N, C-alpha and C positions, 0 to 999 in steps of 0.2 A: 453240337449246334448247344451242348450247355457249355461247353468250356466257351464258345464266342460270350454267352449272354453271362457269364459271371464275368468274363472277364472286362465286359464292358460295363458294368453294376460297378465292379471293381476301382474302376478308373475316375467314374461319376464320381462315389463317394469318395474318394481321394481328390479330388479337383475341389469338393466342397468343405472339407477339413482341410485342406490345404490354403484354401482362400482365406477363412476365419480366423487365423493367426497372421496372414499377410497383410489384410485389412486392418487387424486389433493393431497393426505394427506402424500403420500410416496415423491412424485416425486416435487412437487409444493414449496416449502419451499426452496430446492437449489438455487431457481432462483429469489427467494424474496417475492413471494408469491401476487404481484402488479397486479393490475385488466387485464392489459394487459396477463398477463400468463392465467389468469383463462380464459379468451376471447379465448386465441388459442386452450390450451383444449378444450374449448365447440365445434371448428373448427374440431378438430381431432377427436369428436364426431359424429360430424353434419355428417362428412365425410364418417367415418366407419357407421353410419347408413343407410346414401346414398349409399355405396356399397354392404352392406344386402339388400337393398330393390331393388337393381338391381338385386342383385342373385336371390330373390325370383320372381320377373318380369319374370327373365328368366327360371326358373326351372318350374315355372308355366303356363306356356305359351309352353312350348317346351318337358316337360315331363307328363306321365302319373303319377296319385295318387302312385302306388305303387313304382315309379322308383322318386318319389320326396319325397317319405320317406325314400329311399334308400341314396339320395344326403345327405339329411339333416341329417340322422342317421348317416354317415358318417363325415359331418363336427362336428358337437357333441361330435363323440369320439374324433376325435383328437383333439379338440380346450380343452376337460378336460386333455387331458394329459399335459399342461402347467398350469395346476390348482396346490396347491393354489399359488394368486399371490406372487411376491418378487421381490427385489428392489438388483441386486447382488453390493458388492464393486466396480468391473470394469466398468460396465453399470455408476457409479457414479464418477469414476476416471476419465472418456471420455470425461465430462462436461470440454470444454477446454473456457477460458475466451477470447480467440481470436476469437471464432467462434461462430455465431448469434446465442445465445440461443435458439430462437424459434425451428431453426432447430433439435438440441439437442433434444427440448421436443417433437417435433411427433417423433423423431424416438423409443426414448425411451417408448414414450406407445406404439407405435406400438408391440415395444419386448415384452413389460410387458404384452399388455393387448388387442392387437389387435383383435386376429385369435377371440378368445372367445366373445366379445363384438360384434364382425360382425357376429357371428352365432346366439347369442340370439337376436340381431336387426333384422335380418331377418327373424326371427320366428312371430312376428305380420302379415304382410299384408300375410305372405305365412300360418298361421291360418285362418284369414279372408278368405282366400280363400277356405280353405280348407271346413268351416263351408259354404259358399255359395253353396256348394257342395252336400251338406245332404239335407233332406227332410222335416226341420225344419219350423215351421211358416213364421219366420222372414229370410231367408237363401236367401232370394232374395232385402233384404237393412240390409246388416251384418255391415253396418258402424258405427251402435251403440256399437260395441264391443271397435272401436275405444278411445268412453270414456270411457270404463276399461281400456283401455293401458294407456292409459294418466292419470287416476287416480293412478292406481299402481304407473308410476313414482313420481306425486305429492307426494304421502305418502312417498315414500324412501325418496325425497330429504329434505322432514321435519322431520322424524322420524332421519336421519344418525346426525344432528349434537345435539339432544337429547338425543337421547336414544342408539345409537351403540356407535359412538365416545366416551361420556363419561363412558362407562362400557365397551367396548370392547379394549384391544390392536389389533394392526394392522393386527398379524399373525393370533388371533382370529378372527378377520372380515371376512380373507380370508378366514379362514376353511368353515365358517358358510355359505359365498358365495358361496362358492364348493358345500355345502350341498343342498342350493337354486337352484343349478344350476341342480345336479344331480334330485333333483326335478321336475323341469320344463322337463327335457328329458321324464320323464316317464309320466308328462300330456300330452305332445308333441307325444308320442308313442299312448296315449289313443284317441286323435282328431284325428291324421290320420287315426287310425282305426275305426273311427267313420264314417270319408271322406270316406274311402275303400268300407266300409259295403254299404255307400250309394248311391256310384256309382254303387256298382256292381249291386244294386236295381234296380238302375234305367233305366243300362244295359238292364236289364232281361225284362223290362216293358216300353219298349219305348213308348206308347200313353202319359203312366202318365207322364213319362218326358217331353215330350213334352208341354204335359199340365201346368206342372211345371216351365219349362223355361219362356213360356209365362207368366204366373201369378208372377214371380219371376223380368222380365223385367218389367210389372208393378207396382210394388211395387215400383222399385229403380225410377219410373216419368220419365222414359226415353222408347222411342219407341223400336221396335227389329230391331236388326242391325244397334244402334247408331254410328256414326263415329265419332270420336274426331277430332276437327279442329285443324289446327295450333293454330287460335287464340287462342282457350279455352286453347292450353298447356301452351302460352306465360302470360294468363292470372293466370293459378292455380299457374305458376312461380312467377309471381310479386306478386301476393297478398299472395304466402310463405316467400317470400323476405323480406318486408317490415316488419311485425314481430317480422322477426329472426333478423334484424339490429337491428329494433328497442328499442328491450329487450337487444340486447348487447347496444346501444347507453345509453339506461337509467342506465344500471348498472355502464360503464364508467364515466357518465357525473357527478351521484352522488357520485360514490367511491372521484370522483378528484376534484368536485368544490361545494360540499355541505356539505357533514359529512363522514369521512372515517370509518366509523363502520363494526367491524369486521363480517364477515358472510352476509353482506346487499346484495351480488349477491345473494341469496337465493330466495329474498323476487320478484325480476322482472322474474326470471326463476319462480319460483311457480305462478305468474300470468300470465305467457306466455304458461305455461301448464292449466292451470282451463279454460283459453279459449278455447284450444280444448274441454276441457271436458264439458263444458257448452253446444256448438254449435253443437256438432254430437250426444247431447244425444236424447232420442225418445221423451222429453217433451221439450220444449225451454222457459226459464224462462224470457230471456230479450228480448221486441220486438225489431225488427229491425227499427222500426220506431223511438223509443225512444234513438238508439245510435246513428242512421243518426243526430239526432240533437242535443245531447248531445258531442257527438266527435270535430264540432266544437269551440261550447264555451271552452270546458277545451283546446283545442287546443292552440286558445288564451290564456288564463291563462299562459298556460307553456312558450309560447313564452314571455308572460310580466316577467316572473319570469326571465329567460333566459336572456333578455337582461338589465334588472333592475340589474342583478347580487345579488337579494335578495337572504338570505341564514336563515331568522328568522322568526318564529319561525319554526325551521328544521323539527318537525316531519307534519309540514304543507307541506310544501314546498318539503318533498318528498312525502307524501300524492299526492298532485295535480300530478306529475309526473308518478307515480302509477296508478292512476286514467285512465289516458291518454294512457297508454299502457294498460292499460284493456279495454278499449272502441275501439284502434284503434288495437288489437287482436281478438276483437269480430267480429268487422267488416268485416274487412281481414279474417280472420277465418270462420267466417258465410256464404262468398260467394263461399270459400270451399266446407264447408258442403250443401249448396245448389246446387252447381252444380256439388257434387257428379255422377260420372257416373254409367252405369249398372255393375254388377258382372264383365263381361267380361273384363273389361279396369280396373279393382278394383285396382291390383299391380303397373298398369301403371300410377295411379291416385297418389298413394301413393310415387312413386318413383321423381313424378312432384314437391310433396310437399316437399321431402327432399331434393332434389337439389337445389330446392328458398330456404330452410334453409340454407343448406350449404354457399350458395352463397353470403347470408344475412352476416353468420356469417364471411366468408373470407373478406367479404369488411370490416369489424369493424376491426377483433383482423392482416388481413397482409396488406390490402392495406392501410386504414386509416391514421395508426400510421407513413407512409412513404408518404403518401402525402398532412395532413392536419397537423396543428402546434398546434392543438385545436383540443379537440372533436366535430372536422364540422360534423361528419358524424351521430351525433343526431337530430341537428336542420334540415340535409339534410333529415332524415328519417320519423321528423314530417311532412314537407310538404309531401312525398311521399304516406304518410297514408294519410292525408287530398287529396289527388287529386285521391286515389282509393275510396274515399267514393261515395256510389251508390246516383244517381242523384234520387229526388224526382219524382214521376210517375207527379205530377201536374205541375213541372218545364215548364214553357212556353219559348217554343225557338223562341227569334223573331228575324228581321233581323239586320244583326250586330252583333250578338250577340257574334260568334266567333270570329270578331276580336276584340272587351270590353273585353274577356275573358285575353287577352296576355295586351292590351293598360291601362287597369285601373290599374292591379297589378304594373304596369311600374310606372304609377303615382303615387301610394302608396309607391314605395319605394324610390322614386326624395322626396315625401313627410315628409318621414319619415329622413333621411339623413340632410334635411333643417333643421327640429326641432334637430337634433342631434346635430348637428353645432350651428344653432344658440341660444336655448335657453338656454345653459349655461353661454350665456353673460348676461343674461336678469338676473334682482334681484331676484332671487326666491332661497333663501337659505335653504327651505326643500327642502331634497332630494327625498318625497314623491311625490310633488306638480312637480316636474320637470321629475322624470319617469311617472307621469298619463300624463306630455302633450306631451313628446317626445314616448314613449310606446303607452300611453292608447287611446289618440285620433285616431291613425292610426288602433288599435285593435278595435275600435269602426264603423270604416271605412269599415274595414275588412268583420266586420258581417254582414253587408249588401250585399256581397259577397254567402252567404251560401248558397243562392238557386243553384247555380252552382259549383261545385265541384271545378271543375278545375279554375275556375278563384278565389275562395275562396283558393285554394292547394297555386297558384303563387300570393296571395297574400299575404298569410303568408311569402311567399319565398323573397316579395318586403320589408316586415319587417323586418325580419331578417337580408337581406344585408342594408337596411338604418340602421339600427339600430346597425352596427356594429362600425359607427363612433361616438357613443353616450362611451365615455372613465367609465360611471358608479360612483360611489362614492369609489372607492379604491385604488386611487391613478393609477398614471402612470406604464403603463407596459414598462418595458427596454429591455426584455428579454424572448422569450418564444422557448420552445424546449421540441420535443416527440420524445418518441422512444419508445422500448419495455418495459422499464417500469414506463411508464407516462407519464405525462406533466409535467416541470420544468418550472417556472417563478422567474424572477429578477422583482421584483418593487420598483420603490422610494414611501416613503409614502408620504401623502400627506403635510407633514409640510416639507417635501423635505428636511430632515435633517437625516434620515434613509435608508439604501439600503435593502430588506428584500430577502429571498431567500425560495419560498414556492415549494413544491413538493407535487402536488394534490391539498389537502388543511391542509397540514399540513407545519407547520413554522419549516424550517431547520436551522434556520441561520438569522443573520443579523448585519450591520456594519454602523458604524458613514460614512458620505459623508466628515464631515470636518478632512482632512488629518492628523491634531495633534491628533485626536482621532481614528483613525481607527484601532490600535493595540490593542484597551481596547475588552476585549471579552466579547459577548453581548449575550443576548437570557440566554439559560440554563446554559452559560457557563462563567454568570459574575463571576468576583474575589471573590464578598462578598457572592458568592452562596456555596452550598457543593463540585461542584470542584476545586473550588478555594482554601478551606480549605486541600481537597486532596492533592493536587499538593504542597501546604505551608509544609504538613509534608512528601510527598514521596520526596523532593528535598531537605528533610534536612537530611536523612539516605536512601537513593537509595540502594534497594537491587540489581539493575544493573542498569545502565545509558542508557538501552534502552527500550523503550517505544512501545507499539503497540495500535491502536486505527482502532476499526472498526465500519465504517460510517464515511463518510470524512465531509458533511454538506456544510457550508463556509469554513470549516477550520480553526475554530475559537478555537480549541483546541490548535492551533500550535502558540498561542500567549502564552501556559505556556513551550516554548520548549527552554531549555538553552544547553550553545555554547557546554558542557560537554554531549551531552546525543546525541543518537540517534531516530530518530521518524521514524516508517513507518505507512502509512493508508492505508487499507484494505476497497477498494470501488467498487461496483458489477456494479453500474451505470458511463458508460464512460460521460454521459452529465453532472453528477454533477460533477466531476473530470474535465471538460472542463469547467465549469461556476465557479468553485472553483478557476481556474487558471489564469482566464482572469480579469486582473488589471482593466479593465471598470468596473467590478462590484465589486468584493471583492481582499481585496490584502493579508490575513492573510497569504495564506502560502508562499507568495514572499517575503513580506515587514515584518512581525512580529515574524518570527520564526529567532533563534539565532542560528538555526545549519540548514543542509539541511533535509528536508525533503521527505523520500521515498513514493509515492503511489503506491502500488499495486493493478491491476485489477482483478476485481472477488469475489467471495463468500468468504467473511471473512473464515469462518469456513476452507473450506477446502485448503483455499493459507496458512493461518496459521501453516496446519500442516506441509509446508514444512518448517518452521523454526526451526532450533536446537533446541536440548530441554532445558528447563530452559534459556533462553534464555533473556525474558524480564522482568524486576523489578515492570512494572506496564503495567495491559492490561483492557483498555476502552473498553467497548461495548456500542455503539450509536446509537441502529438500532428498536430501537420500540417505537417508537414515531407515526407512520404512523396504518393505520388501519390493514392492513395483516401484523401482524408479522414476521418474519422470525423465526419460532417457532423452526427450527433446531439448533439455536442458545442458547436455554434456556432448553436444554434438560441435561439427566444425562452424557449421551457420548461427548456432546460441552462442558460441564465442565472437564470433564476430561482430556480433549484434551488442553481447557486453564490452568489446572492446571500442564499438563506436559511441557509448555511452561514457566511456569510462574517460576521466580528464588524462592531459600529459603529465605523468607521474602516479597517476592511480594505484591503487592496488587492487587486483579480483581476486576474493577469497571463495574459496571452496570447505565446504563440511562435509567431511567422506566417512565419518563413523557407521561401519556397515557390519554385522555380524556374518554375513553370507556373500560378500560381493567386495571384489577389491579394486578400487577405482581407481588408485593411484598410477598405475601404469596407462589407464585409458586416457587421464590428465596429463600425466607425460607424452603420451602421442599426439595430444593435440596441441600444447603447449610449445615442440620441439617444432612442430609445423609451422606455427603461429609464429616462431622465431622469439618468445617467450622466455623470461628467466623465470624456475620455479624453485619454490624448497614447500618440503612439506614434515611436520611433528608427528608423529605418531603418538602421542601421552597418553601409553598405556600402564605406567609403572606408578598406581597410584597407591599412596601410603594408608594405613588405616586412620590415622591424623584427617587426611584429607575426605578420604571417606566420609568421615564422620561428619565434615562441613559441607558435604552435599558436593563434592566433586565426581565424577564422572570421567572413564575412558574417553580419550577423544584423538580423532584423527582427523588435521585441516591440512590445508595446500595453498599456499599463496602465490601469486603470477604479479608479475609486473612485464612493462615494456625493458627497462636498464637494469641490470645488477643494481644500481647507484638507488633507484626507488627505492629497494626494498633495505635498507637502512645497513644497522646494526644485525637484521636476523642475518644477514649470511656471513655475519662471524662467530653466530652460537653454533655451537657443535652440534646443538639437538635439532636444529633446523638442516638437516639433510637433502641437497640438492635433489631438486626432481627427475627422473629418469623415466625415459619411454621403454619400450620394446624394444630387440634386436631386430625384429620383424614386424613394423609397426603397423597397425590395426586401427587409422582413425576414425572414429566414428563421426556420422554426418546424418541428414534425414533420410539419406538413404539408406542408410547400413548400419546396423550395431552389432554385437554379440555377446549377451550377457551368458553363456557359458563360455564363454572365453575368460569373463570376469568371475567368473566363483571361485571361492575359497574353499577348496576340494580338502584341503588338512583340517 
């Protein structure tokens, strides 16, 4: 019987984590796919999980087993009517550029997947409660089933991008999920029947039932009639809150400040789930004594990296943050496992865990972007995790210890701030030496606090606060702005000659400080690069004097705008528009364009759909440089839209520079299916002189209906023919394969 319940929980959890990326694939590209979008999605799913756990707690404490089965199967049947999943055109059209995007996303998620997710989520604690009513030997301590549940979640999370997404279209995935849902419902029926029969048997033999009840209570390590205190509930809430917040904080920090790697979010979430699997398993692999010592050491390494702004080697930086997440989650979730209550309070226990997870997610996804200009929630979570580390049993409390727990961290923060302000004036040319003095010395001092978790956690906070006075090696930050779409920064280069616009970890443009050179398009848009040649040809024989650009950046493309042309930019992020229009940072739009430039806020594909047919002579798509590329701009349906807005003889241009994705074959497959002529130029060989003049490596693709539309570009050796794959995989609104586009070398 334990195998039946384990299998059912495994299946239900797999469905939960299968549906999340599947629905994300349907909805999130409409909002650009930035880290905040996925975090908001996680908050929604955590909230629905909380609702499911609350429902499970209510029915398990208020209804008999037969009534619980009737109520649950009623919900299963009603939610089945919403399957298979699908996104209507009406829902897509309801996305307004003037409304907060996260509100639209939450409402869309609720309408599309809310009820089925709620029902499947409630099955976990409900099935464990039913199992505790059986006469199985393990029924008194059914929490090992939570490991089975999280194992199903982890495998579904890993299998989806490797097996399901590359081989099945969304409608096929949705139908297969519906089949899995029906299978789960049958398994739940069997589990309910087993629990009901066991309950009847116990009712017919009250003496045996009483003996089993006492045995069950003893198995859970608690006394009969155990009362859960308010302090216990608060502790459950705290140790569930911190790993949830930490997991989302690691995701945002790595994607924003370290490496914009597609699908990177899967790794922190997998680590988070793995910790649940390990701590609730019947056998413990990692002794808590090891974890308590490792956590502070790794925490200091993470703090050192954050303050020193080190990003290389990337794999090592990512690894140390993931190791800290694993250790912190193991410590916090380990406390949950050790403090699990008797089965009488099982559903309430899971309810508090879920509530802590929801609050942690809501703090990161909804509050932090409005409260902090940078990913400050991550350092806060590091401090909180250190504070929750259990104290060593051998630690001695001396007179005045509590006062020192506060006083010493304050002194450490002042010491760090002093070093951060004074050391840069010393003759220390080595950045590594400066980092070792400014951050390393306080870290060594902080490690002496390791026996006192509160003192150590506050000491970390002191180092982080004092360390913010250190500018680091990457130049002065002129402006930082954060919103739903991420963190945007304007920085002044160390030489003081260039201003840079960086979104997360991706360069989106730069401009000379020298006023006499401010109208030179730099970075990927240099006149000596691919875009310069495209405009040279287009402006000799324009198919129509109207240009559309999806993606604004600094507005450097506007340097090519002529007085006889009409230019329209489409930009989804209002912060990007504000920065590009602020002449204190960049003046391309105001000073360099020879014609009036119009900027339309919203998703490029949706807003371009409002343009008249065959309106533009040139369409430039410049939205594929970051980690979370808007896949919906690279599909067959998107290409059909662009062609419907492109005048006869017009050019369709894609900027596909990306550190991690090779989009050239993706466009090659699309062009071949649409019978378009394509050329591409990977301008990677940049001379030192060009680099000094602000030119960056770039890769551009140009498409046209006829070869003659490309003019002399087809005769230049550097413009190579665009080729698709031997086995084409045409991306559509229903299918894409990011793993297939990875640059694995």
